[in-house]
N, C-alpha and C positions, 0 to 999 in steps of 0.2 A: 918711516913715514914718507920721506922723499923719494925713496927708491922702489918703492911699491909697484910701480908701472913700468921698470926696466927689467928685462929678461935678457940676460947675457948669452942665452943659449937659443934665442929666438931664430937665429939663420940655421941652425944645425937642425932645430926641429922642423923649420918650414922644407928644408931640403929633404930629410927623411921622410916627411909626410907626402911630397910630390913624388919621390921613388917608390912609395908604398901604394900607390894608386891602383896598380894592376891587383895587388892583393886584397885590398879593399873592395874591389870590383867582384872578385871570388867570392868573398864573404858575403856581400849583399846578394849576390846571385844564388847562392846557396841558402842564404836565410828566406829569401822568397820561394825557393823550393821547399824548404822546410816549412814554412807557414801553410803553404799549400796542402802538403802531406798531412800536417796536423789537423787542419780542418777536415780533411777526408778521413784520418784514422783516430778520431778521438778516443777510441777505446784501446788504443795500443800504447800503454803506458811507458812499456820499455822503449819504444821508438823516442817518444818525447824526452825521456830522460837521456837517453844518448845523445841526443841532438842538444840538450842543455849542458852536457858534460863536455861535448865538443867546443861549444863556444866558451866555456869557462876554462878550458886549457888554452885556447887561442888567447884569452885575456889574460891568463897567467904568463906565458912565454911572451906577450906583448909588454908587459911590465918589465921584462930583461932589457928592453931598449930604452927605458927611462934613462935619461942622461946622467942621474945621481947614481945609477947602477953600472952603466956603460962608460962611464969616464969620458963621454963626449965621442967615443968610437961610432963609426958608421953602423946605423941599426936598421937601414933602410929594410923593408920586407918586399922581395922582389918575386917570390915563390908562392904556391898554393898553402896556404897556412892550413888547410885541412890535411894535407899530406904530410906536413911538418909534424903535427902534433902525433901522428903516428910513430914517426922517427923519434920523437923527444919523450915519448911515453915512459921509457925505462928510466928517464932521468926525474921522475915524480916521485 
């Protein structure tokens, strides 16, 4: 009850969030591109499905940075996540 507003990992979370800003920019730029393509390619179900799977895989690997899984290790994302999901696909 009294500790619900205390987060002992807040500094690590904020640090990793700031370092991950480049990857976030890449994801948002790609999302804008994908939205534009989806509007123009409404009949291309395979393209939309692939875009969906790409974002789901990024989300999956993002969970690996959860502090409860990483043990507090630095998990900042400084690379292009779309390139990384290709490299990590064999681990799924």
